[in-house]
Every structure is written in C-alpha cells, then in structure tokens.
The first five atom37 places (N, CA, C, CB, O) and aatype in JSON, in Angstrom:
{
  "aatype": [12, 16, 6, 14, 11, 2, 3, 10, 6, 3, 3, 11, 3, 11, 14, 2, 17, 11, 14, 14, 0, 1, 2, 16, 9, 8, 2, 6, 9, 19, 16, 10, 2, 12, 19, 10, 11, 16, 16, 5, 10, 8, 2, 17, 9, 6, 8, 10, 14, 3, 10, 15, 3, 14, 18, 1, 1, 5, 15, 11, 9, 6, 8, 1, 14, 17, 13, 16, 14, 2, 6, 18, 11, 5, 10, 18, 5, 0, 16, 1, 5, 2, 0, 9, 6, 14, 6, 2, 14, 1, 18, 16, 17, 18, 0, 6, 5, 10, 8, 3, 13, 19, 10, 13, 12, 0, 2, 16, 7, 10, 1, 14, 3, 6, 19, 11, 8, 10, 5, 13, 1, 3, 9, 6, 19, 19, 3, 3, 3, 18, 15, 7, 6, 5, 9, 10, 6, 9, 6, 19],
  "atom_mask": [
    [1, 1, 1, 1, 1],
    [1, 1, 1, 1, 1],
    [1, 1, 1, 1, 1],
    [1, 1, 1, 1, 1],
    [1, 1, 1, 1, 1],
    [1, 1, 1, 1, 1],
    [1, 1, 1, 1, 1],
    [1, 1, 1, 1, 1],
    [1, 1, 1, 1, 1],
    [1, 1, 1, 1, 1],
    [1, 1, 1, 1, 1],
    [1, 1, 1, 1, 1],
    [1, 1, 1, 1, 1],
    [1, 1, 1, 1, 1],
    [1, 1, 1, 1, 1],
    [1, 1, 1, 1, 1],
    [1, 1, 1, 1, 1],
    [1, 1, 1, 1, 1],
    [1, 1, 1, 1, 1],
    [1, 1, 1, 1, 1],
    [1, 1, 1, 1, 1],
    [1, 1, 1, 1, 1],
    [1, 1, 1, 1, 1],
    [1, 1, 1, 1, 1],
    [1, 1, 1, 1, 1],
    [1, 1, 1, 1, 1],
    [1, 1, 1, 1, 1],
    [1, 1, 1, 1, 1],
    [1, 1, 1, 1, 1],
    [1, 1, 1, 1, 1],
    [1, 1, 1, 1, 1],
    [1, 1, 1, 1, 1],
    [1, 1, 1, 1, 1],
    [1, 1, 1, 1, 1],
    [1, 1, 1, 1, 1],
    [1, 1, 1, 1, 1],
    [1, 1, 1, 1, 1],
    [1, 1, 1, 1, 1],
    [1, 1, 1, 1, 1],
    [1, 1, 1, 1, 1],
    [1, 1, 1, 1, 1],
    [1, 1, 1, 1, 1],
    [1, 1, 1, 1, 1],
    [1, 1, 1, 1, 1],
    [1, 1, 1, 1, 1],
    [1, 1, 1, 1, 1],
    [1, 1, 1, 1, 1],
    [1, 1, 1, 1, 1],
    [1, 1, 1, 1, 1],
    [1, 1, 1, 1, 1],
    [1, 1, 1, 1, 1],
    [1, 1, 1, 1, 1],
    [1, 1, 1, 1, 1],
    [1, 1, 1, 1, 1],
    [1, 1, 1, 1, 1],
    [1, 1, 1, 1, 1],
    [1, 1, 1, 1, 1],
    [1, 1, 1, 1, 1],
    [1, 1, 1, 1, 1],
    [1, 1, 1, 1, 1],
    [1, 1, 1, 1, 1],
    [1, 1, 1, 1, 1],
    [1, 1, 1, 1, 1],
    [1, 1, 1, 1, 1],
    [1, 1, 1, 1, 1],
    [1, 1, 1, 1, 1],
    [1, 1, 1, 1, 1],
    [1, 1, 1, 1, 1],
    [1, 1, 1, 1, 1],
    [1, 1, 1, 1, 1],
    [1, 1, 1, 1, 1],
    [1, 1, 1, 1, 1],
    [1, 1, 1, 1, 1],
    [1, 1, 1, 1, 1],
    [1, 1, 1, 1, 1],
    [1, 1, 1, 1, 1],
    [1, 1, 1, 1, 1],
    [1, 1, 1, 1, 1],
    [1, 1, 1, 1, 1],
    [1, 1, 1, 1, 1],
    [1, 1, 1, 1, 1],
    [1, 1, 1, 1, 1],
    [1, 1, 1, 1, 1],
    [1, 1, 1, 1, 1],
    [1, 1, 1, 1, 1],
    [1, 1, 1, 1, 1],
    [1, 1, 1, 1, 1],
    [1, 1, 1, 1, 1],
    [1, 1, 1, 1, 1],
    [1, 1, 1, 1, 1],
    [1, 1, 1, 1, 1],
    [1, 1, 1, 1, 1],
    [1, 1, 1, 1, 1],
    [1, 1, 1, 1, 1],
    [1, 1, 1, 1, 1],
    [1, 1, 1, 1, 1],
    [1, 1, 1, 1, 1],
    [1, 1, 1, 1, 1],
    [1, 1, 1, 1, 1],
    [1, 1, 1, 1, 1],
    [1, 1, 1, 1, 1],
    [1, 1, 1, 1, 1],
    [1, 1, 1, 1, 1],
    [1, 1, 1, 1, 1],
    [1, 1, 1, 1, 1],
    [1, 1, 1, 1, 1],
    [1, 1, 1, 1, 1],
    [1, 1, 1, 1, 1],
    [1, 1, 1, 0, 1],
    [1, 1, 1, 1, 1],
    [1, 1, 1, 1, 1],
    [1, 1, 1, 1, 1],
    [1, 1, 1, 1, 1],
    [1, 1, 1, 1, 1],
    [1, 1, 1, 1, 1],
    [1, 1, 1, 1, 1],
    [1, 1, 1, 1, 1],
    [1, 1, 1, 1, 1],
    [1, 1, 1, 1, 1],
    [1, 1, 1, 1, 1],
    [1, 1, 1, 1, 1],
    [1, 1, 1, 1, 1],
    [1, 1, 1, 1, 1],
    [1, 1, 1, 1, 1],
    [1, 1, 1, 1, 1],
    [1, 1, 1, 1, 1],
    [1, 1, 1, 1, 1],
    [1, 1, 1, 1, 1],
    [1, 1, 1, 1, 1],
    [1, 1, 1, 1, 1],
    [1, 1, 1, 1, 1],
    [1, 1, 1, 0, 1],
    [1, 1, 1, 1, 1],
    [1, 1, 1, 1, 1],
    [1, 1, 1, 1, 1],
    [1, 1, 1, 1, 1],
    [1, 1, 1, 1, 1],
    [1, 1, 1, 1, 1],
    [1, 1, 1, 1, 1],
    [1, 1, 1, 1, 1]
  ],
  "atom_positions": [
    [[49.77, -4.97, -100.43], [50.49, -5.55, -99.36], [51.68, -6.43, -99.86], [49.55, -6.34, -98.52], [52.52, -6.9, -99.09]],
    [[51.67, -6.61, -101.17], [52.76, -7.49, -101.71], [53.89, -6.56, -102.13], [52.26, -8.41, -102.96], [53.72, -5.37, -102.39]],
    [[55.06, -7.21, -102.19], [56.26, -6.42, -102.56], [56.15, -5.99, -103.97], [57.54, -7.22, -102.37], [55.79, -6.81, -104.81]],
    [[56.45, -4.69, -104.32], [56.3, -4.19, -105.66], [57.51, -4.79, -106.45], [56.26, -2.56, -105.69], [58.61, -5.0, -105.93]],
    [[57.23, -5.03, -107.72], [58.24, -5.48, -108.65], [59.15, -4.42, -109.07], [57.63, -6.06, -109.82], [58.71, -3.33, -109.44]],
    [[60.42, -4.69, -109.03], [61.4, -3.66, -109.44], [62.19, -4.24, -110.61], [62.38, -3.24, -108.23], [62.97, -5.18, -110.48]],
    [[61.94, -3.62, -111.72], [62.61, -4.06, -112.99], [63.97, -3.36, -113.14], [61.7, -3.74, -114.27], [64.82, -3.84, -113.88]],
    [[64.19, -2.28, -112.48], [65.41, -1.52, -112.65], [66.48, -2.04, -111.61], [65.13, 0.04, -112.47], [66.24, -2.14, -110.41]],
    [[67.61, -2.35, -112.16], [68.69, -2.91, -111.33], [69.45, -1.85, -110.67], [69.62, -3.75, -112.13], [70.17, -2.15, -109.72]],
    [[69.35, -0.6, -111.09], [70.19, 0.45, -110.55], [69.6, 1.1, -109.28], [70.42, 1.49, -111.61], [70.15, 2.07, -108.77]],
    [[68.48, 0.57, -108.77], [67.85, 1.1, -107.58], [68.39, 0.3, -106.36], [66.26, 1.0, -107.68], [67.6, 0.01, -105.47]],
    [[69.6, -0.04, -106.28], [70.16, -0.8, -105.17], [70.35, 0.09, -103.98], [71.47, -1.44, -105.56], [70.54, -0.42, -102.88]],
    [[70.31, 1.45, -104.14], [70.51, 2.34, -102.99], [69.23, 2.43, -102.11], [70.92, 3.76, -103.48], [69.3, 2.85, -100.96]],
    [[68.08, 2.04, -102.67], [66.78, 2.1, -101.98], [66.82, 1.14, -100.84], [65.59, 1.78, -102.94], [67.42, 0.07, -100.95]],
    [[66.17, 1.5, -99.71], [66.09, 0.5, -98.6], [65.16, -0.67, -98.92], [65.59, 1.19, -97.3], [64.33, -0.58, -99.83]],
    [[65.3, -1.69, -98.23], [64.54, -2.91, -98.46], [63.06, -2.61, -98.25], [65.02, -4.06, -97.52], [62.74, -1.81, -97.37]],
    [[62.17, -3.18, -98.97], [60.7, -2.94, -98.9], [60.15, -3.61, -97.65], [59.96, -3.47, -100.18], [60.53, -4.74, -97.32]],
    [[59.25, -2.92, -96.94], [58.54, -3.46, -95.8], [57.08, -3.44, -96.13], [58.83, -2.67, -94.51], [56.6, -2.55, -96.83]],
    [[56.37, -4.4, -95.63], [54.84, -4.36, -95.79], [54.32, -3.23, -94.88], [54.12, -5.81, -95.38], [54.98, -2.86, -93.91]],
    [[53.14, -2.68, -95.21], [52.61, -1.63, -94.38], [52.28, -2.14, -92.97], [51.37, -1.04, -95.02], [52.0, -3.32, -92.76]],
    [[52.33, -1.2, -92.02], [52.01, -1.58, -90.71], [50.55, -1.81, -90.47], [52.5, -0.58, -89.82], [49.71, -1.35, -91.25]],
    [[50.23, -2.51, -89.42], [48.79, -2.86, -89.15], [47.97, -1.54, -88.98], [48.66, -3.79, -87.81], [46.85, -1.46, -89.47]],
    [[48.51, -0.56, -88.32], [47.83, 0.66, -88.09], [47.58, 1.41, -89.45], [48.66, 1.52, -87.11], [46.51, 1.99, -89.63]],
    [[48.48, 1.39, -90.34], [48.34, 1.98, -91.65], [47.26, 1.33, -92.45], [49.61, 1.89, -92.4], [46.47, 2.03, -93.08]],
    [[47.18, -0.02, -92.45], [46.13, -0.76, -93.12], [44.77, -0.35, -92.46], [46.4, -2.33, -93.02], [43.82, -0.05, -93.18]],
    [[44.7, -0.33, -91.16], [43.44, 0.07, -90.44], [42.98, 1.45, -90.92], [43.67, 0.09, -88.88], [41.81, 1.64, -91.27]],
    [[43.87, 2.36, -90.92], [43.5, 3.77, -91.38], [43.08, 3.78, -92.81], [44.69, 4.75, -91.22], [42.19, 4.57, -93.14]],
    [[43.61, 2.98, -93.71], [43.21, 2.94, -95.08], [41.8, 2.35, -95.18], [44.21, 2.11, -95.92], [40.98, 2.84, -95.96]],
    [[41.52, 1.33, -94.39], [40.19, 0.68, -94.41], [39.09, 1.65, -93.85], [40.23, -0.67, -93.56], [37.97, 1.73, -94.37]],
    [[39.46, 2.35, -92.8], [38.56, 3.32, -92.24], [38.22, 4.43, -93.25], [39.17, 3.91, -90.98], [37.06, 4.83, -93.37]],
    [[39.23, 4.93, -93.97], [39.01, 5.95, -95.02], [38.2, 5.38, -96.09], [40.31, 6.48, -95.6], [37.25, 6.03, -96.52]],
    [[38.5, 4.15, -96.59], [37.68, 3.59, -97.63], [36.25, 3.43, -97.23], [38.21, 2.3, -98.06], [35.34, 3.67, -98.03]],
    [[36.02, 3.04, -96.03], [34.68, 2.82, -95.47], [33.89, 4.13, -95.45], [34.78, 2.24, -94.04], [32.69, 4.14, -95.73]],
    [[34.56, 5.21, -95.12], [33.98, 6.52, -95.05], [33.58, 6.94, -96.52], [35.0, 7.55, -94.37], [32.49, 7.47, -96.73]],
    [[34.44, 6.7, -97.47], [34.09, 7.04, -98.88], [32.88, 6.24, -99.25], [35.28, 6.75, -99.89], [31.92, 6.82, -99.75]],
    [[32.86, 4.95, -99.03], [31.75, 4.06, -99.45], [30.49, 4.53, -98.77], [32.04, 2.56, -99.11], [29.45, 4.51, -99.42]],
    [[30.48, 4.94, -97.52], [29.3, 5.37, -96.79], [28.77, 6.66, -97.52], [29.65, 5.64, -95.24], [27.57, 6.82, -97.68]],
    [[29.66, 7.54, -97.92], [29.22, 8.78, -98.62], [28.61, 8.38, -99.97], [30.44, 9.79, -98.82], [27.62, 8.99, -100.37]],
    [[29.17, 7.39, -100.7], [28.56, 7.02, -101.93], [27.18, 6.4, -101.72], [29.46, 6.09, -102.68], [26.3, 6.59, -102.56]],
    [[26.97, 5.7, -100.72], [25.68, 5.09, -100.41], [24.73, 6.19, -99.99], [25.8, 4.0, -99.28], [23.54, 6.09, -100.32]],
    [[25.15, 7.23, -99.31], [24.3, 8.27, -98.87], [23.76, 9.08, -100.1], [25.06, 9.18, -97.87], [22.64, 9.59, -100.09]],
    [[24.59, 9.18, -101.14], [24.22, 9.88, -102.35], [23.51, 8.95, -103.38], [25.48, 10.5, -102.98], [23.22, 9.32, -104.52]],
    [[23.27, 7.71, -102.88], [22.59, 6.68, -103.74], [23.35, 6.34, -104.99], [21.22, 7.14, -104.15], [22.78, 6.01, -106.02]],
    [[24.67, 6.43, -104.86], [25.53, 5.97, -105.96], [25.79, 4.45, -106.01], [26.83, 6.68, -105.87], [26.03, 3.84, -107.05]],
    [[25.73, 3.91, -104.78], [25.75, 2.41, -104.64], [24.68, 2.03, -103.69], [27.14, 1.86, -104.12], [24.3, 2.78, -102.8]],
    [[24.16, 0.75, -103.93], [23.02, 0.27, -103.14], [23.42, -0.3, -101.68], [22.31, -0.85, -103.97], [22.76, -0.07, -100.67]],
    [[24.54, -1.03, -101.73], [24.88, -1.76, -100.49], [26.4, -1.46, -100.23], [24.59, -3.38, -100.64], [27.22, -1.21, -101.11]],
    [[26.67, -1.52, -98.88], [28.12, -1.36, -98.43], [28.69, -2.75, -98.35], [28.27, -0.59, -96.97], [28.01, -3.65, -97.85]],
    [[29.91, -2.99, -98.82], [30.57, -4.22, -98.6], [31.08, -4.3, -97.15], [31.7, -4.38, -99.59], [31.43, -3.29, -96.54]],
    [[31.11, -5.46, -96.65], [31.62, -5.66, -95.26], [33.15, -5.69, -95.27], [31.05, -7.0, -94.64], [33.76, -6.62, -95.79]],
    [[33.78, -4.6, -94.66], [35.23, -4.53, -94.69], [35.85, -4.91, -93.33], [35.66, -3.13, -95.08], [37.03, -4.68, -93.08]],
    [[35.02, -5.51, -92.5], [35.59, -5.94, -91.18], [36.41, -7.18, -91.38], [34.47, -6.22, -90.12], [36.11, -8.06, -92.19]],
    [[37.47, -7.2, -90.59], [38.42, -8.36, -90.57], [37.76, -9.52, -89.8], [39.82, -7.97, -89.89], [37.55, -9.37, -88.6]],
    [[37.44, -10.62, -90.41], [36.7, -11.67, -89.74], [37.52, -12.37, -88.61], [36.26, -12.69, -90.77], [36.94, -12.98, -87.72]],
    [[38.79, -12.29, -88.67], [39.6, -12.99, -87.72], [40.63, -11.98, -87.12], [40.3, -14.21, -88.39], [41.83, -12.25, -87.02]],
    [[40.08, -10.85, -86.75], [40.95, -9.73, -86.25], [41.5, -10.13, -84.87], [40.13, -8.33, -86.15], [40.76, -10.5, -83.95]],
    [[42.81, -10.04, -84.78], [43.45, -10.32, -83.52], [43.63, -8.96, -82.82], [44.84, -11.07, -83.73], [43.74, -7.9, -83.44]],
    [[43.65, -9.04, -81.51], [43.95, -7.81, -80.75], [45.4, -7.48, -80.98], [43.65, -7.98, -79.2], [46.29, -8.32, -80.86]],
    [[45.61, -6.22, -81.33], [46.96, -5.77, -81.73], [47.85, -5.66, -80.49], [46.9, -4.38, -82.49], [49.05, -5.91, -80.59]],
    [[47.32, -5.31, -79.33], [48.11, -5.18, -78.12], [47.6, -6.1, -77.01], [48.12, -3.74, -77.66], [46.4, -6.28, -76.84]],
    [[48.5, -6.65, -76.29], [48.11, -7.45, -75.13], [48.3, -6.46, -73.91], [49.02, -8.84, -75.0], [49.38, -5.96, -73.6]],
    [[47.11, -6.24, -73.27], [47.18, -5.32, -72.09], [46.82, -6.09, -70.85], [46.22, -4.08, -72.26], [45.83, -6.83, -70.79]],
    [[47.64, -5.89, -69.88], [47.38, -6.51, -68.52], [46.93, -5.43, -67.64], [48.65, -7.22, -67.9], [47.48, -4.33, -67.66]],
    [[45.88, -5.71, -66.81], [45.44, -4.72, -65.88], [46.46, -4.63, -64.77], [44.06, -5.04, -65.34], [46.95, -5.64, -64.28]],
    [[46.79, -3.4, -64.37], [47.75, -3.21, -63.3], [47.2, -3.7, -61.94], [48.13, -1.72, -63.22], [46.0, -3.68, -61.69]],
    [[48.07, -4.11, -61.13], [47.66, -4.57, -59.81], [48.78, -4.35, -58.83], [47.26, -6.03, -59.84], [49.93, -4.1, -59.2]],
    [[48.42, -4.45, -57.55], [49.35, -4.25, -56.5], [49.8, -5.55, -55.92], [48.76, -3.4, -55.46], [49.0, -6.48, -55.82]],
    [[51.04, -5.67, -55.53], [51.48, -6.83, -54.79], [50.85, -6.62, -53.38], [53.11, -6.96, -54.76], [50.4, -5.53, -53.02]],
    [[50.85, -7.74, -52.61], [50.26, -7.61, -51.22], [51.03, -6.57, -50.39], [50.3, -9.0, -50.45], [50.42, -5.85, -49.6]],
    [[52.33, -6.5, -50.57], [53.16, -5.5, -49.79], [52.77, -4.11, -50.34], [54.79, -5.78, -49.95], [52.54, -3.23, -49.51]],
    [[52.7, -3.85, -51.52], [52.39, -2.55, -52.06], [50.97, -2.13, -51.54], [52.45, -2.58, -53.66], [50.75, -1.01, -51.09]],
    [[50.06, -3.09, -51.63], [48.7, -2.74, -51.18], [48.71, -2.39, -49.76], [47.72, -3.85, -51.42], [48.05, -1.41, -49.41]],
    [[49.38, -3.08, -48.88], [49.45, -2.84, -47.52], [50.1, -1.5, -47.25], [50.17, -3.94, -46.85], [49.6, -0.76, -46.41]],
    [[51.15, -1.16, -47.9], [51.78, 0.15, -47.8], [50.87, 1.29, -48.18], [52.99, 0.2, -48.65], [50.86, 2.36, -47.57]],
    [[50.04, 1.0, -49.28], [49.18, 2.1, -49.75], [48.02, 2.32, -48.72], [48.59, 1.77, -51.2], [47.74, 3.47, -48.38]],
    [[47.38, 1.28, -48.25], [46.3, 1.52, -47.32], [46.74, 2.02, -45.94], [45.53, 0.27, -47.16], [46.01, 2.75, -45.26]],
    [[47.94, 1.63, -45.55], [48.45, 2.15, -44.28], [48.81, 3.65, -44.38], [49.67, 1.33, -43.84], [48.59, 4.4, -43.43]],
    [[49.37, 4.07, -45.54], [49.68, 5.45, -45.75], [48.4, 6.32, -45.8], [50.47, 5.61, -47.03], [48.35, 7.4, -45.22]],
    [[47.39, 5.81, -46.49], [46.19, 6.63, -46.62], [45.44, 6.67, -45.25], [45.27, 6.07, -47.76], [44.85, 7.7, -44.9]],
    [[45.46, 5.56, -44.5], [44.86, 5.54, -43.2], [45.59, 6.52, -42.2], [44.89, 4.1, -42.67], [44.96, 7.23, -41.42]],
    [[46.97, 6.49, -42.27], [47.72, 7.39, -41.46], [47.36, 8.88, -41.8], [49.23, 7.11, -41.66], [47.18, 9.72, -40.92]],
    [[47.26, 9.14, -43.1], [46.89, 10.51, -43.51], [45.55, 10.87, -43.11], [46.99, 10.69, -44.94], [45.31, 12.05, -42.84]],
    [[44.58, 9.91, -43.04], [43.26, 10.22, -42.61], [43.22, 10.53, -41.1], [42.34, 9.07, -42.93], [42.48, 11.41, -40.65]],
    [[44.05, 9.76, -40.33], [44.12, 10.03, -38.84], [44.83, 11.32, -38.6], [44.87, 8.89, -38.07], [44.3, 12.13, -37.84]],
    [[45.98, 11.59, -39.19], [46.7, 12.78, -38.9], [47.07, 13.48, -40.19], [47.92, 12.46, -38.08], [48.21, 13.34, -40.65]],
    [[46.12, 14.26, -40.81], [46.42, 14.92, -42.04], [47.42, 16.1, -41.74], [45.09, 15.42, -42.71], [47.53, 16.55, -40.6]],
    [[48.11, 16.58, -42.77], [49.03, 17.69, -42.58], [48.34, 18.93, -42.07], [49.73, 18.0, -43.85], [48.9, 19.68, -41.26]],
    [[47.1, 19.17, -42.55], [46.35, 20.3, -42.18], [44.98, 19.74, -41.64], [46.18, 21.29, -43.41], [44.26, 19.06, -42.37]],
    [[44.67, 20.04, -40.42], [43.38, 19.49, -39.85], [42.18, 19.91, -40.7], [43.17, 20.0, -38.35], [41.14, 19.25, -40.66]],
    [[42.27, 20.96, -41.45], [41.17, 21.42, -42.33], [40.81, 20.33, -43.32], [41.57, 22.71, -43.09], [39.67, 20.3, -43.78]],
    [[41.71, 19.44, -43.66], [41.53, 18.47, -44.79], [41.27, 17.04, -44.24], [42.83, 18.46, -45.72], [41.4, 16.06, -44.97]],
    [[40.88, 16.95, -42.95], [40.6, 15.64, -42.36], [39.56, 14.86, -43.14], [40.14, 15.81, -40.95], [39.76, 13.7, -43.47]],
    [[38.39, 15.55, -43.45], [37.3, 14.86, -44.1], [37.81, 14.37, -45.5], [36.03, 15.82, -44.22], [37.53, 13.24, -45.9]],
    [[38.51, 15.18, -46.2], [38.96, 14.8, -47.57], [39.96, 13.61, -47.46], [39.65, 16.05, -48.32], [39.96, 12.71, -48.3]],
    [[40.8, 13.63, -46.4], [41.74, 12.52, -46.24], [41.01, 11.19, -45.97], [42.71, 12.82, -45.1], [41.38, 10.13, -46.48]],
    [[39.92, 11.3, -45.14], [39.14, 10.11, -44.88], [38.42, 9.61, -46.14], [38.15, 10.39, -43.78], [38.32, 8.4, -46.35]],
    [[37.91, 10.52, -46.96], [37.28, 10.11, -48.13], [38.23, 9.48, -49.12], [36.6, 11.23, -48.73], [37.87, 8.53, -49.81]],
    [[39.44, 9.99, -49.19], [40.43, 9.4, -50.03], [40.82, 8.02, -49.61], [41.6, 10.25, -50.08], [41.02, 7.14, -50.44]],
    [[40.94, 7.82, -48.25], [41.29, 6.49, -47.73], [40.13, 5.46, -48.14], [41.49, 6.56, -46.11], [40.41, 4.36, -48.63]],
    [[38.88, 5.85, -47.92], [37.73, 5.06, -48.3], [37.79, 4.72, -49.77], [36.44, 5.78, -47.97], [37.63, 3.57, -50.18]],
    [[38.02, 5.75, -50.58], [38.05, 5.6, -52.03], [39.14, 4.6, -52.5], [38.29, 6.95, -52.67], [38.91, 3.76, -53.37]],
    [[40.27, 4.72, -51.91], [41.39, 3.83, -52.26], [41.03, 2.34, -51.91], [42.71, 4.28, -51.48], [41.26, 1.43, -52.69]],
    [[40.46, 2.16, -50.71], [40.08, 0.87, -50.3], [38.99, 0.27, -51.24], [39.61, 0.93, -48.87], [39.04, -0.9, -51.62]],
    [[38.02, 1.11, -51.59], [36.95, 0.7, -52.48], [37.47, 0.33, -53.87], [35.93, 1.79, -52.6], [37.1, -0.7, -54.45]],
    [[38.33, 1.19, -54.38], [38.89, 0.92, -55.77], [39.71, -0.34, -55.8], [39.79, 2.1, -56.27], [39.58, -1.19, -56.69]],
    [[40.62, -0.45, -54.74], [41.47, -1.63, -54.73], [40.77, -2.91, -54.52], [42.47, -1.49, -53.72], [41.16, -3.92, -55.11]],
    [[39.78, -2.93, -53.73], [39.06, -4.16, -53.38], [38.0, -4.57, -54.43], [38.38, -3.98, -52.04], [37.68, -5.76, -54.5]],
    [[37.44, -3.66, -55.23], [36.47, -3.97, -56.21], [37.09, -4.25, -57.57], [35.49, -2.87, -56.3], [36.52, -4.98, -58.38]],
    [[38.26, -3.66, -57.83], [38.89, -3.8, -59.15], [38.25, -3.01, -60.27], [0.0, 0.0, 0.0], [38.48, -3.24, -61.45]],
    [[37.42, -2.04, -59.84], [36.8, -1.16, -60.86], [37.81, -0.24, -61.48], [35.67, -0.34, -60.24], [38.79, 0.13, -60.83]],
    [[37.6, 0.17, -62.78], [38.48, 1.1, -63.39], [38.02, 2.5, -63.02], [38.52, 0.91, -64.91], [36.86, 2.71, -62.67]],
    [[38.95, 3.48, -63.1], [38.63, 4.83, -62.64], [37.4, 5.46, -63.45], [39.92, 5.73, -62.81], [36.59, 6.17, -62.85]],
    [[37.27, 5.2, -64.74], [36.12, 5.68, -65.41], [34.84, 5.01, -64.93], [36.3, 5.51, -66.86], [33.79, 5.64, -64.88]],
    [[34.91, 3.73, -64.59], [33.74, 3.0, -64.07], [33.28, 3.62, -62.74], [34.08, 1.48, -63.87], [32.09, 3.85, -62.53]],
    [[34.23, 3.88, -61.87], [33.93, 4.44, -60.6], [33.32, 5.86, -60.73], [35.19, 4.46, -59.77], [32.43, 6.23, -59.95]],
    [[33.79, 6.61, -61.68], [33.32, 7.98, -61.81], [31.87, 7.98, -62.17], [34.12, 8.73, -62.85], [31.14, 8.87, -61.74]],
    [[31.4, 7.0, -62.95], [30.05, 6.9, -63.46], [29.19, 6.08, -62.5], [30.04, 6.27, -64.87], [28.0, 5.94, -62.77]],
    [[29.69, 5.57, -61.46], [28.92, 4.73, -60.56], [27.8, 5.55, -59.8], [29.88, 4.06, -59.53], [28.06, 6.66, -59.34]],
    [[26.63, 4.99, -59.7], [25.53, 5.63, -58.99], [24.97, 4.65, -57.99], [24.42, 6.12, -59.96], [25.25, 3.45, -58.03]],
    [[24.13, 5.23, -57.06], [23.52, 4.35, -56.06], [22.7, 3.19, -56.68], [22.61, 5.17, -55.16], [22.69, 2.08, -56.16]],
    [[22.07, 3.47, -57.75], [21.14, 2.44, -58.3], [22.01, 1.28, -58.91], [20.15, 3.09, -59.44], [21.47, 0.21, -59.22]],
    [[23.3, 1.48, -59.07], [24.19, 0.43, -59.64], [24.67, -0.61, -58.54], [25.46, 1.14, -60.32], [25.27, -1.64, -58.82]],
    [[24.36, -0.23, -57.29], [24.79, -1.09, -56.18], [23.64, -1.67, -55.4], [25.68, -0.31, -55.24], [22.66, -0.97, -55.13]],
    [[23.73, -2.88, -55.05], [22.65, -3.53, -54.4], [23.2, -4.4, -53.33], [21.81, -4.3, -55.38], [24.23, -5.04, -53.58]],
    [[22.61, -4.5, -52.14], [22.91, -5.39, -51.03], [22.21, -6.68, -51.27], [22.5, -4.8, -49.68], [20.98, -6.7, -51.28]],
    [[22.94, -7.8, -51.48], [22.26, -9.09, -51.73], [22.86, -10.12, -50.81], [22.38, -9.55, -53.24], [23.98, -9.97, -50.33]],
    [[22.06, -11.22, -50.57], [22.59, -12.35, -49.84], [23.38, -13.31, -50.74], [21.45, -13.09, -49.17], [22.86, -13.78, -51.76]],
    [[24.6, -13.59, -50.39], [25.48, -14.39, -51.22], [25.06, -15.89, -50.99], [27.04, -14.11, -50.85], [25.05, -16.32, -49.84]],
    [[24.74, -16.65, -51.99], [24.33, -17.97, -51.9], [25.5, -18.83, -51.45], [23.75, -18.44, -53.2], [25.28, -19.8, -50.73]],
    [[26.74, -18.53, -51.83], [27.85, -19.35, -51.59], [28.32, -19.23, -50.07], [28.96, -18.97, -52.57], [28.6, -20.22, -49.4]],
    [[28.38, -17.93, -49.59], [28.91, -17.82, -48.22], [27.78, -17.53, -47.23], [29.99, -16.69, -48.15], [28.01, -17.65, -46.03]],
    [[26.62, -17.18, -47.65], [25.52, -16.93, -46.77], [25.58, -15.53, -46.15], [0.0, 0.0, 0.0], [24.75, -15.18, -45.3]],
    [[26.58, -14.7, -46.6], [26.71, -13.34, -46.05], [26.01, -12.34, -46.96], [28.2, -12.94, -45.87], [25.65, -12.65, -48.09]],
    [[25.83, -11.12, -46.42], [25.36, -10.08, -47.21], [26.52, -9.37, -47.89], [24.54, -9.15, -46.41], [27.48, -8.98, -47.21]],
    [[26.46, -9.18, -49.2], [27.48, -8.55, -50.02], [26.98, -7.42, -50.85], [28.1, -9.53, -50.88], [25.77, -7.29, -51.07]],
    [[27.85, -6.63, -51.3], [27.52, -5.56, -52.3], [27.63, -6.13, -53.72], [28.49, -4.3, -52.13], [28.66, -6.69, -54.09]],
    [[26.61, -5.99, -54.49], [26.68, -6.43, -55.88], [26.72, -5.13, -56.74], [25.44, -7.38, -56.27], [25.82, -4.29, -56.68]],
    [[27.8, -5.04, -57.52], [27.96, -3.77, -58.29], [27.73, -4.1, -59.74], [29.39, -3.1, -58.08], [28.37, -5.02, -60.25]],
    [[26.87, -3.41, -60.42], [26.65, -3.5, -61.84], [27.34, -2.34, -62.5], [25.18, -3.53, -62.18], [27.05, -1.19, -62.19]],
    [[28.2, -2.63, -63.36], [28.9, -1.6, -64.1], [28.36, -1.59, -65.53], [30.45, -1.83, -64.08], [28.8, -0.79, -66.35]]
  ]
}
C-alpha cells in the first residue's frame, strides 16, 4: 500500500501512483484467506491468522428510502382508487390485495425480502403497555 520507489528518472510519462482501492484490498484479503484455509485443510499449517479488520468502517452510507407525507398520501389514494374501480373488474381482488400490501409495507417499514419471508407465526397480537391498545408485534 506504500508508494513504490522509482529510481529511474526517465519514467516521467507514467501517471502518478495511487494506493489500491478499498475493494481491491478486500478482494486480496479474501483470496489470501481462501488460500490459508486450504493450507489448514491439508494440515500444512495449524492455525489461521485473524485477517479481519478490527476497526472496519462501513464503506457506504446507505439511507433507507422513505415517502414524504404527500407522496405517501398520493400512493395510498391511487391504490385505494384502483381497488375500488380497477381497469378490469376481473382484477378487483388483486387490486384490493395490492392496496392492503402497500399500506402494510409503508406503515411497518419492513423491507421487501422481510415481507416475503413473513409467516403467521412471526406476528402476534399483544397489549401495548404504553398506549393500552392492542397492537401487532412483528418479529423479523
């Protein structure tokens, strides 16, 4: 990761040196770890060194998408209107299911993959100590 020494002065046409990218270093460490696991499998070494980065920072900052209040209102009104008057009466049930699905997803904040794997056993009706009302408790 350090800049290589260049003793030749005539290499001025070469571009400036840059350190390797974070992803490149990660790929190299993964490859090295695979090689070391193979050597341990063949009993060529006794123990694997710990190659994990002790202070690894998240490389990307990801914010969960969200709707503004106006966007959310527009979305649920459009799905409600589609459920009441679908383009084809044959799809009424599907339009109603879509409306319910959109409301459930938007109000719970679950991710699409979490919702796909949701089962009845993951949901429980409980009494909320704070409000005194019955609420759905979802375990993901």
